[in-house]
Steps between C-alpha positions, in 0.01 A plus 500: 500500500501862614778722379718677757522879496870505427514721195588806704697533820293566813676835541397606149137404561499683833645813340233494229218468756647788704497718187124448476409518870745748650543732201140477378607410148248332271561128455491545122789749513714280724449182297569681174821648638620172651370265229293278727147358472225738615267233642776343707598842634140578591476171687820576692379846600163361607663220701685749719169605653631856516296780347668694225604848621 
């Protein structure tokens, strides 16, 4: 059975992705600061389909 992405609130995940895309921050810096998994964050950024600024 697949696990739901419920560890973090949608608003928190959206804020983290905006840090990478809108502010051009490296994913590694954002995940270290927020304590989240780098691979998951990379997947979220990629899934937006938006190029990083």
